[in-house]
All heavy atoms as an XYZ file, in Angstrom:
770
protein
N     -38.532     -5.567    -10.624
C     -37.610     -6.422     -9.908
C     -37.734     -6.100     -8.420
O     -37.620     -4.953     -8.022
C     -36.176     -6.161    -10.406
C     -35.175     -7.141     -9.884
S     -33.479     -6.817    -10.439
C     -33.535     -7.223    -12.148
N     -37.929     -7.128     -7.595
C     -38.073     -6.866     -6.166
C     -36.699     -6.766     -5.495
O     -35.661     -7.022     -6.110
C     -38.961     -7.923     -5.491
C     -38.334     -9.306     -5.486
O     -37.130     -9.445     -5.520
N     -39.165    -10.331     -5.449
N     -36.714     -6.439     -4.228
C     -35.471     -6.187     -3.497
C     -34.619     -7.452     -3.376
O     -33.397     -7.397     -3.495
C     -35.793     -5.634     -2.112
C     -34.575     -5.174     -1.346
C     -34.929     -4.547     -0.016
O     -36.077     -4.550      0.390
N     -33.949     -3.999      0.644
N     -35.246     -8.591     -3.176
C     -34.514     -9.842     -3.049
C     -33.787    -10.182     -4.359
O     -32.637    -10.592     -4.349
C     -35.449    -10.974     -2.656
C     -34.716    -12.279     -2.367
C     -35.671    -13.380     -1.944
O     -36.880    -13.227     -2.057
N     -35.130    -14.479     -1.456
N     -34.441     -9.974     -5.490
C     -33.809    -10.231     -6.785
C     -32.640     -9.283     -7.015
O     -31.612     -9.682     -7.550
C     -34.844    -10.095     -7.907
C     -35.853    -11.209     -7.949
C     -36.945    -10.954     -8.981
O     -37.287     -9.807     -9.250
N     -37.485    -12.027     -9.544
N     -32.792     -8.024     -6.617
C     -31.705     -7.065     -6.766
C     -30.500     -7.469     -5.924
O     -29.362     -7.390     -6.366
C     -32.170     -5.660     -6.375
C     -33.109     -5.012     -7.344
C     -33.627     -3.670     -6.848
O     -33.537     -3.347     -5.677
N     -34.182     -2.886     -7.768
N     -30.770     -7.921     -4.704
C     -29.688     -8.336     -3.825
C     -28.979     -9.565     -4.384
O     -27.763     -9.651     -4.352
C     -30.219     -8.618     -2.426
C     -29.134     -8.858     -1.396
C     -29.687     -9.003      0.005
O     -30.890     -9.155      0.195
N     -28.817     -8.965      0.980
N     -29.716    -10.518     -4.934
C     -29.107    -11.700     -5.531
C     -28.241    -11.317     -6.722
O     -27.158    -11.849     -6.917
C     -30.185    -12.695     -5.949
C     -30.823    -13.429     -4.796
C     -31.980    -14.323     -5.245
O     -32.452    -14.227     -6.371
N     -32.421    -15.195     -4.337
N     -28.714    -10.385     -7.523
C     -27.952     -9.936     -8.681
C     -26.664     -9.256     -8.235
O     -25.612     -9.470     -8.820
C     -28.782     -8.995     -9.542
C     -28.087     -8.613    -10.841
C     -28.977     -7.711    -11.702
O     -30.022     -7.259    -11.270
N     -28.536     -7.472    -12.910
N     -26.723     -8.435     -7.182
C     -25.530     -7.766     -6.665
C     -24.541     -8.787     -6.116
O     -23.333     -8.650     -6.307
C     -25.900     -6.760     -5.581
C     -26.577     -5.521     -6.096
C     -27.047     -4.603     -4.969
O     -27.024     -4.972     -3.809
N     -27.484     -3.416     -5.345
N     -25.035     -9.826     -5.425
C     -24.157    -10.853     -4.881
C     -23.442    -11.631     -5.975
O     -22.338    -12.118     -5.786
C     -24.939    -11.804     -3.969
C     -25.366    -11.155     -2.675
O     -24.803    -10.151     -2.258
N     -26.382    -11.719     -2.042
N     -24.068    -11.769     -7.125
C     -23.445    -12.472     -8.234
C     -22.278    -11.678     -8.823
O     -21.382    -12.239     -9.423
C     -24.475    -12.770     -9.316
C     -25.506    -13.790     -8.894
C     -26.615    -13.939     -9.929
O     -26.655    -13.218    -10.915
N     -27.514    -14.877     -9.690
N     -22.258    -10.364     -8.646
C     -21.211     -9.517     -9.198
C     -19.990     -9.394     -8.287
O     -19.021     -8.758     -8.653
C     -21.761     -8.119     -9.484
C     -22.804     -8.131    -10.578
O     -22.780     -8.985    -11.451
N     -23.735     -7.198    -10.521
N     -20.006    -10.007     -7.107
C     -18.893     -9.929     -6.167
C     -17.786    -10.865     -6.623
O     -18.034    -12.030     -6.943
C     -19.364    -10.291     -4.736
C     -18.195    -10.321     -3.773
C     -20.422     -9.314     -4.264
N     -16.544    -10.346     -6.645
C     -15.400    -11.153     -7.037
C     -14.990    -12.074     -5.890
O     -14.961    -11.651     -4.743
C     -14.204    -10.261     -7.368
C     -14.221     -9.653     -8.713
S     -12.635     -8.881     -9.019
C     -13.190     -7.317     -9.598
N     -14.647    -13.304     -6.215
C     -14.169    -14.248     -5.207
C     -12.781    -13.840     -4.714
O     -12.444    -14.012     -3.560
C     -14.134    -15.655     -5.779
N     -11.975    -13.299     -5.613
C     -10.654    -12.804     -5.256
C     -10.298    -11.677     -6.225
O     -10.839    -11.611     -7.325
C      -9.611    -13.913     -5.290
C      -9.266    -14.428     -6.685
C      -8.257    -15.539     -6.626
O      -8.558    -16.591     -6.105
N      -7.079    -15.300     -7.138
N      -9.385    -10.793     -5.820
C      -9.044     -9.685     -6.709
C      -8.316    -10.177     -7.957
O      -7.709    -11.247     -7.947
C      -8.127     -8.805     -5.855
C      -7.674     -9.655     -4.735
C      -8.677    -10.741     -4.557
N      -8.368     -9.417     -9.027
C      -7.676     -9.825    -10.256
C      -6.159     -9.780    -10.072
O      -5.651     -9.101     -9.194
C      -8.134     -8.791    -11.287
C      -8.586     -7.626    -10.489
C      -9.066     -8.153     -9.174
N      -5.445    -10.524    -10.900
C      -3.988    -10.585    -10.833
C      -3.343     -9.485    -11.667
O      -2.293     -9.692    -12.257
C      -3.493    -11.952    -11.315
C      -3.878    -13.069    -10.396
C      -4.837    -13.975    -10.767
C      -3.289    -13.197     -9.152
C      -5.201    -15.017     -9.924
C      -3.647    -14.223     -8.297
C      -4.602    -15.138     -8.694
N      -3.969     -8.332    -11.688
C      -3.487     -7.233    -12.510
C      -3.421     -5.980    -11.652
O      -4.294     -5.727    -10.838
C      -4.450     -6.985    -13.701
C      -4.038     -5.765    -14.492
C      -4.518     -8.200    -14.598
N      -2.354     -5.227    -11.818
C      -2.274     -3.906    -11.199
C      -2.516     -2.916    -12.329
O      -1.720     -2.830    -13.270
C      -0.916     -3.655    -10.529
C      -0.746     -4.571     -9.327
C      -0.798     -2.196    -10.090
C       0.563     -4.417     -8.591
N      -3.613     -2.205    -12.236
C      -3.943     -1.241    -13.283
C      -3.002     -0.046    -13.197
O      -2.263      0.119    -12.227
C      -5.392     -0.765    -13.117
O      -5.503      0.026    -11.944
N      -3.048      0.787    -14.208
C      -2.241      2.004    -14.212
C      -2.600      2.877    -13.025
O      -1.722      3.417    -12.346
C      -2.450      2.773    -15.532
O      -2.080      1.922    -16.614
C      -1.619      4.035    -15.565
N      -3.886      2.976    -12.724
C      -4.330      3.780    -11.585
C      -3.797      3.195    -10.278
O      -3.330      3.928     -9.406
C      -5.857      3.841    -11.564
C      -6.413      4.768    -10.509
C      -7.920      4.875    -10.623
C      -8.474      5.833     -9.583
N      -9.916      6.005     -9.715
N      -3.858      1.870    -10.130
C      -3.313      1.210     -8.940
C      -1.814      1.477     -8.815
O      -1.314      1.784     -7.740
C      -3.522     -0.306     -9.002
C      -4.970     -0.722     -8.951
O      -5.805      0.040     -8.403
O      -5.276     -1.816     -9.465
N      -1.116      1.338     -9.930
C       0.337      1.551     -9.943
C       0.688      2.976     -9.509
O       1.593      3.177     -8.692
C       0.894      1.265    -11.341
C       2.343      1.538    -11.481
N       3.311      0.682    -11.022
C       2.992      2.594    -12.024
C       4.501      1.203    -11.273
N       4.327      2.350    -11.889
N      -0.035      3.945    -10.036
C       0.234      5.335     -9.672
C      -0.072      5.589     -8.196
O       0.661      6.314     -7.522
C      -0.580      6.281    -10.561
C      -0.159      6.314    -12.028
C      -1.151      7.129    -12.850
C       1.249      6.862    -12.172
N      -1.127      4.981     -7.690
C      -1.467      5.159     -6.278
C      -0.404      4.515     -5.388
O       0.009      5.096     -4.386
C      -2.852      4.579     -5.973
C      -3.308      4.908     -4.579
C      -3.599      6.220     -4.213
C      -3.425      3.922     -3.610
C      -3.997      6.533     -2.930
C      -3.826      4.231     -2.334
C      -4.105      5.529     -1.987
O      -4.491      5.850     -0.719
N       0.070      3.328     -5.758
C       1.135      2.681     -4.987
C       2.407      3.528     -5.001
O       3.086      3.667     -3.980
C       1.422      1.284     -5.549
C       0.365      0.233     -5.257
C       0.602     -1.011     -6.119
C       0.338     -0.120     -3.783
N       2.713      4.092     -6.158
C       3.872      4.983     -6.270
C       3.728      6.175     -5.335
O       4.679      6.552     -4.648
C       3.985      5.489     -7.714
C       5.269      5.182     -8.379
C       5.273      5.736     -9.801
O       4.247      5.921    -10.466
N       6.447      6.001    -10.287
N       2.544      6.768     -5.309
C       2.285      7.901     -4.415
C       2.454      7.503     -2.958
O       3.079      8.220     -2.175
C       0.877      8.464     -4.633
C       0.740      9.284     -5.896
O       1.776      9.676     -6.472
O      -0.405      9.524     -6.311
N       1.895      6.357     -2.572
C       1.996      5.916     -1.178
C       3.448      5.674     -0.780
O       3.863      6.044      0.326
C       1.161      4.662     -0.945
C      -0.333      4.917     -0.956
S      -1.354      3.541     -0.378
C      -0.859      2.194     -1.417
N       4.234      5.081     -1.671
C       5.654      4.877     -1.387
C       6.360      6.221     -1.232
O       7.153      6.412     -0.305
C       6.314      4.053     -2.486
C       5.962      2.569     -2.516
C       6.472      1.937     -3.802
C       6.525      1.855     -1.304
N       6.059      7.152     -2.116
C       6.682      8.479     -2.058
C       6.309      9.225     -0.782
O       7.163      9.843     -0.141
C       6.275      9.324     -3.268
O       6.774      8.769     -4.443
N       5.025      9.157     -0.402
C       4.579      9.838      0.822
C       5.305      9.286      2.043
O       5.796     10.047      2.877
C       3.078      9.684      1.015
C       2.224     10.300     -0.038
C       2.513     11.412     -0.797
C       0.940      9.854     -0.475
N       1.481     11.664     -1.663
C       0.502     10.726     -1.489
C       0.117      8.792     -0.097
C      -0.714     10.591     -2.127
C      -1.095      8.649     -0.742
C      -1.504      9.534     -1.747
N       5.366      7.962      2.138
C       6.033      7.350      3.286
C       7.519      7.657      3.304
O       8.077      7.970      4.360
C       5.795      5.835      3.312
C       4.448      5.482      3.874
O       4.236      5.599      5.073
N       3.535      5.055      3.031
N       8.170      7.603      2.160
C       9.602      7.901      2.105
C       9.873      9.350      2.493
O      10.817      9.638      3.238
C      10.153      7.609      0.704
C      11.661      7.734      0.537
C      12.399      6.808      1.483
C      12.054      7.453     -0.904
N       9.035     10.257      2.034
C       9.185     11.673      2.366
C       9.052     11.896      3.874
O       9.854     12.616      4.484
C       8.157     12.501      1.598
C       8.397     13.983      1.711
O       9.517     14.438      1.871
N       7.327     14.748      1.614
N       8.051     11.255      4.485
C       7.851     11.399      5.933
C       9.019     10.790      6.699
O       9.475     11.358      7.693
C       6.502     10.753      6.346
C       6.381     10.657      7.854
C       5.345     11.544      5.786
N       9.527      9.651      6.245
C      10.675      9.013      6.895
C      11.871      9.973      6.902
O      12.531     10.156      7.930
C      11.033      7.694      6.192
C       9.940      6.652      6.415
C      12.384      7.168      6.660
C      10.027      5.441      5.502
N      12.143     10.579      5.761
C      13.261     11.525      5.671
C      13.068     12.714      6.601
O      13.997     13.134      7.298
C      13.429     12.018      4.230
C      13.947     10.970      3.282
C      14.026     11.512      1.874
C      14.509     10.479      0.897
N      14.581     11.005     -0.480
N      11.854     13.257      6.636
C      11.582     14.408      7.503
C      11.709     14.041      8.976
O      12.304     14.786      9.760
C      10.187     14.977      7.211
C      10.124     15.719      5.901
C       8.748     16.305      5.660
C       8.749     17.061      4.338
N       7.508     17.784      4.114
N      11.145     12.895      9.356
C      11.232     12.482     10.759
C      12.677     12.233     11.174
O      13.072     12.570     12.298
C      10.384     11.248     11.023
C       8.909     11.524     11.165
C       7.990     10.518     10.955
C       8.431     12.777     11.515
C       6.624     10.743     11.103
C       7.074     13.028     11.654
C       6.175     12.006     11.449
N      13.475     11.626     10.306
C      14.888     11.421     10.628
C      15.596     12.754     10.837
O      16.398     12.907     11.762
C      15.587     10.606      9.540
C      15.362      9.125      9.701
O      15.309      8.609     10.807
N      15.227      8.424      8.590
N      15.292     13.720      9.990
C      15.890     15.044     10.127
C      15.478     15.685     11.448
O      16.306     16.172     12.216
C      15.482     15.948      8.955
C      15.926     17.379      9.131
C      17.240     17.745      8.904
C      15.022     18.346      9.542
C      17.651     19.055      9.082
C      15.421     19.661      9.718
C      16.741     20.017      9.490
N      14.164     15.676     11.740
C      13.666     16.305     12.964
C      14.189     15.605     14.213
O      14.506     16.258     15.211
C      12.139     16.354     12.980
C      11.557     17.283     11.951
C      10.503     16.874     11.156
C      12.055     18.571     11.781
C       9.958     17.729     10.201
C      11.521     19.431     10.836
C      10.467     19.014     10.041
N      14.283     14.281     14.180
C      14.819     13.545     15.331
C      16.267     13.936     15.589
O      16.693     14.060     16.742
C      14.695     12.041     15.108
N      17.014     14.173     14.520
C      18.410     14.603     14.665
C      18.541     16.003     15.232
O      19.549     16.340     15.851
N      17.541     16.836     15.037
C      17.557     18.215     15.526
C      17.007     18.336     16.944
O      17.186     19.350     17.589
C      16.736     19.111     14.594
C      17.188     19.127     13.146
C      18.577     19.716     13.006
O      18.871     20.762     13.568
N      19.436     19.026     12.274
N      16.324     17.304     17.403
C      15.581     17.377     18.660
C      16.496     17.199     19.875
O      17.351     16.321     19.890
C      14.503     16.303     18.642
S      13.290     16.513     19.924
N      16.287     18.025     20.899
C      17.061     17.952     22.136
C      16.307     17.177     23.219
O      16.914     16.568     24.084
C      17.337     19.374     22.633
C      18.042     20.261     21.623
C      19.547     20.193     21.746
O      20.058     19.990     22.817
N      20.236     20.387     20.631
N      15.007     17.214     23.189
C      14.165     16.558     24.201
C      14.069     15.067     23.872
O      13.595     14.676     22.811
C      12.776     17.199     24.207
C      11.881     16.691     25.315
O      11.947     15.490     25.636
O      11.107     17.507     25.845
N      14.496     14.217     24.815
C      14.540     12.773     24.544
C      13.151     12.170     24.354
O      12.983     11.247     23.553
C      15.280     12.042     25.660
O      14.609     12.202     26.892
N      12.138     12.659     25.060
C      10.782     12.125     24.893
C      10.215     12.461     23.523
O       9.590     11.616     22.877
C       9.867     12.671     25.989
C      10.141     12.098     27.359
C       9.187     12.639     28.415
O       8.016     12.889     28.071
O       9.624     12.784     29.565
N      10.430     13.682     23.095
C       9.957     14.093     21.767
C      10.710     13.323     20.692
O      10.112     12.837     19.723
C      10.113     15.625     21.580
C       9.775     16.027     20.151
C       9.261     16.381     22.579
N      12.032     13.176     20.890
C      12.846     12.441     19.929
C      12.363     10.987     19.818
O      12.267     10.440     18.722
C      14.305     12.484     20.344
C      15.250     11.881     19.347
C      16.689     12.136     19.749
C      17.631     11.689     18.665
N      19.007     12.138     18.920
N      12.027     10.378     20.953
C      11.530      9.011     20.952
C      10.192      8.912     20.207
O       9.974      7.982     19.432
C      11.360      8.498     22.383
C      10.904      7.063     22.457
C      10.726      6.593     23.892
O      10.861      7.358     24.836
N      10.425      5.318     24.057
N       9.309      9.871     20.418
C       8.016      9.874     19.725
C       8.212     10.022     18.213
O       7.537      9.344     17.422
C       7.132     10.999     20.254
N       9.122     10.885     17.820
C       9.406     11.073     16.390
C       9.973      9.781     15.801
O       9.584      9.355     14.709
C      10.362     12.263     16.165
C       9.667     13.570     16.530
C      10.857     12.298     14.722
C      10.598     14.779     16.557
N      10.883      9.145     16.527
C      11.476      7.896     16.038
C      10.437      6.783     15.925
O      10.490      5.973     14.996
C      12.636      7.464     16.938
C      13.887      8.280     16.689
O      14.141      8.728     15.577
N      14.672      8.485     17.731
N       9.474      6.745     16.851
C       8.401      5.742     16.762
C       7.535      5.983     15.531
O       7.157      5.041     14.831
C       7.552      5.761     18.030
C       8.231      5.157     19.232
C       7.404      5.288     20.504
O       6.464      6.082     20.572
N       7.754      4.506     21.518
N       7.214      7.242     15.281
C       6.424      7.576     14.092
C       7.194      7.225     12.825
O       6.632      6.704     11.859
C       6.039      9.048     14.101
N       8.492      7.485     12.848
C       9.346      7.161     11.704
C       9.346      5.649     11.454
O       9.213      5.203     10.314
C      10.761      7.665     11.955
S      11.878      7.401     10.579
N       9.461      4.884     12.527
C       9.456      3.425     12.423
C       8.144      2.917     11.828
O       8.124      2.004     11.005
C       9.698      2.797     13.797
C       9.829      1.296     13.778
C      11.070      0.826     13.029
O      12.129      1.412     13.157
N      10.926     -0.213     12.245
N       7.037      3.518     12.237
C       5.736      3.133     11.709
C       5.694      3.327     10.189
O       5.252      2.452      9.440
C       4.620      3.956     12.358
C       3.238      3.644     11.827
S       1.972      4.782     12.388
C       2.459      6.297     11.593
N       6.186      4.469      9.717
C       6.172      4.741      8.276
C       7.158      3.842      7.532
O       6.898      3.455      6.389
C       6.446      6.213      8.009
C       5.271      7.085      8.340
N       4.176      7.187      7.518
C       5.002      7.853      9.424
C       3.281      7.994      8.066
N       3.759      8.403      9.228
N       8.273      3.485      8.169
C       9.200      2.536      7.550
C       8.531      1.174      7.398
O       8.703      0.514      6.365
C      10.479      2.413      8.381
C      11.382      3.619      8.279
C      12.571      3.547      9.220
O      12.543      2.873     10.245
N      13.633      4.268      8.875
N       7.761      0.773      8.396
C       7.030     -0.501      8.303
C       6.000     -0.463      7.184
O       5.845     -1.436      6.433
C       6.358     -0.832      9.636
C       7.349     -1.188     10.716
O       8.486     -1.575     10.440
N       6.940     -1.047     11.965
N       5.299      0.655      7.055
C       4.327      0.797      5.960
C       5.029      0.706      4.602
O       4.544      0.043      3.677
C       3.587      2.136      6.055
C       2.665      2.230      7.224
N       2.079      3.404      7.609
C       2.225      1.304      8.110
C       1.324      3.192      8.670
N       1.395      1.934      8.990
N       6.164      1.382      4.488
C       6.934      1.377      3.245
C       7.354     -0.048      2.895
O       7.173     -0.506      1.760
C       8.156      2.290      3.397
C       8.912      2.526      2.119
C       8.547      3.549      1.257
C      10.006      1.730      1.772
C       9.259      3.779      0.080
C      10.705      1.956      0.600
C      10.331      2.979     -0.241
O      11.019      3.196     -1.404
N       7.898     -0.782      3.886
C       8.333     -2.163      3.648
C       7.156     -3.069      3.279
O       7.281     -3.932      2.412
C       9.034     -2.718      4.895
C      10.448     -2.249      5.037
C      11.177     -3.021      6.134
N      12.205     -2.156      6.668
C      12.174     -1.579      7.866
N      11.181     -1.805      8.693
N      13.153     -0.797      8.259
N       6.022     -2.863      3.948
C       4.831     -3.662      3.650
C       4.392     -3.458      2.203
O       4.095     -4.427      1.488
C       3.686     -3.308      4.619
O       4.108     -3.581      5.953
C       2.431     -4.102      4.307
N       4.357     -2.206      1.763
C       3.984     -1.921      0.373
C       4.967     -2.578     -0.597
O       4.551     -3.206     -1.578
C       3.943     -0.412      0.128
C       2.778      0.336      0.747
C       3.014      1.844      0.664
C       1.485     -0.033      0.058
N       6.258     -2.437     -0.316
C       7.262     -3.051     -1.192
C       7.110     -4.568     -1.238
O       7.204     -5.172     -2.314
C       8.672     -2.692     -0.723
C       9.207     -1.338     -1.136
C      10.622     -1.139     -0.594
C       9.212     -1.171     -2.645
N       6.867     -5.181     -0.093
C       6.694     -6.638     -0.057
C       5.488     -7.069     -0.886
O       5.562     -8.056     -1.626
C       6.547     -7.132      1.386
C       7.849     -7.081      2.144
O       8.925     -7.089      1.566
N       7.761     -7.026      3.465
N       4.391     -6.345     -0.787
C       3.201     -6.684     -1.578
C       3.488     -6.547     -3.070
O       3.090     -7.400     -3.872
C       2.015     -5.798     -1.208
C       1.354     -6.178      0.074
N       0.806     -7.412      0.310
C       1.159     -5.471      1.211
C       0.300     -7.465      1.516
N       0.501     -6.292      2.095
N       4.181     -5.504     -3.444
C       4.514     -5.293     -4.860
C       5.438     -6.394     -5.352
O       5.231     -6.956     -6.433
C       5.131     -3.895     -5.065
C       4.090     -2.817     -4.787
C       5.720     -3.761     -6.462
C       4.666     -1.420     -4.665
N       6.459     -6.723     -4.562
C       7.407     -7.773     -4.957
C       6.708     -9.124     -5.081
O       6.985     -9.879     -6.012
C       8.569     -7.842     -3.966
C       9.504     -6.662     -4.080
C      10.520     -6.587     -2.960
O      10.395     -7.253     -1.940
N      11.529     -5.754     -3.147
N       5.806     -9.440     -4.145
C       5.061    -10.695     -4.234
C       4.194    -10.724     -5.488
O       4.098    -11.753     -6.163
C       4.183    -10.891     -2.996
C       4.957    -11.252     -1.765
C       4.078    -11.323     -0.530
O       2.870    -11.094     -0.587
N       4.683    -11.626      0.610
N       3.573     -9.599     -5.799
C       2.740     -9.524     -7.000
C       3.583     -9.775     -8.244
O       3.175    -10.525     -9.128
C       2.052     -8.166     -7.086
C       1.184     -8.029     -8.297
N      -0.092     -8.554     -8.357
C       1.411     -7.458     -9.500
C      -0.599     -8.307     -9.544
N       0.285     -7.642    -10.259
N       4.757     -9.172     -8.290
C       5.633     -9.338     -9.450
C       6.096    -10.783     -9.561
O       6.079    -11.373    -10.648
C       6.834     -8.371     -9.368
C       6.349     -6.927     -9.575
C       7.908     -8.725    -10.387
C       7.381     -5.877     -9.270
N       6.486    -11.392     -8.437
C       6.952    -12.780     -8.458
C       5.838    -13.740     -8.860
O       6.075    -14.697     -9.583
C       7.500    -13.176     -7.090
C       8.815    -12.523     -6.761
C       9.256    -12.780     -5.323
O       8.531    -13.397     -4.541
N      10.433    -12.301     -4.985
N       4.634    -13.481     -8.392
C       3.505    -14.368     -8.699
C       2.984    -14.182    -10.111
O       2.235    -15.015    -10.599
C       2.361    -14.158     -7.707
C       2.721    -14.600     -6.309
O       3.593    -15.438     -6.127
N       2.060    -14.029     -5.329
N       3.356    -13.104    -10.750
C       2.801    -12.800    -12.072
C       3.873    -12.599    -13.124
O       3.735    -11.803    -14.033
C       1.922    -11.549    -11.988
C       0.702    -11.804    -11.150
O      -0.105    -12.638    -11.460
N       0.599    -11.091    -10.035
N       4.958    -13.357    -13.024
C       5.996    -13.249    -14.048
C       5.599    -13.913    -15.343
O       6.130    -13.632    -16.394
C       7.338    -13.842    -13.550
O       7.109    -15.187    -13.131
C       7.908    -13.021    -12.417
N       4.623    -14.810    -15.280
C       4.108    -15.481    -16.478
C       3.105    -14.547    -17.154
O       2.096    -14.207    -16.572
C       3.440    -16.792    -16.069
C       2.943    -17.581    -17.260
O       2.965    -17.098    -18.390
N       2.473    -18.783    -17.008
N       3.376    -14.120    -18.402
C       2.481    -13.176    -19.080
C       1.034    -13.689    -19.218
O       0.115    -12.907    -19.258
C       3.098    -12.976    -20.464
C       4.476    -13.510    -20.373
C       4.507    -14.478    -19.233
N       0.826    -14.989    -19.209
C      -0.532    -15.508    -19.393
C      -1.380    -15.344    -18.145
O      -2.587    -15.465    -18.201
C      -0.485    -16.988    -19.785
O       0.050    -17.755    -18.716
N      -0.749    -15.079    -16.963
C      -1.516    -14.935    -15.730
C      -1.861    -13.493    -15.420
O      -2.483    -13.198    -14.422
C      -0.755    -15.513    -14.516
O       0.471    -14.799    -14.354
C      -0.503    -16.988    -14.677
N      -1.430    -12.582    -16.225
C      -1.763    -11.166    -15.971
C      -0.512    -10.342    -15.881
O       0.182    -10.169    -16.849
N      -0.202     -9.852    -14.703
C       0.967     -9.020    -14.507
C       0.581     -7.576    -14.436
O      -0.597     -7.212    -14.425
N       1.584     -6.727    -14.347
C       1.307     -5.290    -14.259
C       0.918     -4.768    -15.635
O       1.550     -5.072    -16.630
C       2.539     -4.540    -13.747
C       2.838     -4.853    -12.295
S       4.229     -3.931    -11.690
C       3.403     -2.387    -11.341
N      -0.159     -4.022    -15.655
C      -0.625     -3.442    -16.924
C      -0.872     -1.975    -16.722
O      -1.245     -1.540    -15.701
C      -1.903     -4.114    -17.379
C      -1.686     -5.548    -17.772
C      -2.963     -6.175    -18.312
O      -4.038     -5.587    -18.260
N      -2.852     -7.369    -18.821
């Protein structure tokens, strides 16, 4: 098989869009990402409350806001997936 044939075969295996299923591995990874972000949010809130320097406190609050945005983004994606896949025939979480 020449290189052009191999490349054509690889191109045929590319998905047009991702499947409508969240695998167990995907679910566990999403859970971990939510937990990591929530943990950092809690720590940053604590440290910001302890901080006396306004510049440092502002930097901590900005970092906290970034992780809150990540957390909300993940939740929104999960909620959209659940809403779009409430019909058992279309897939859903597995």
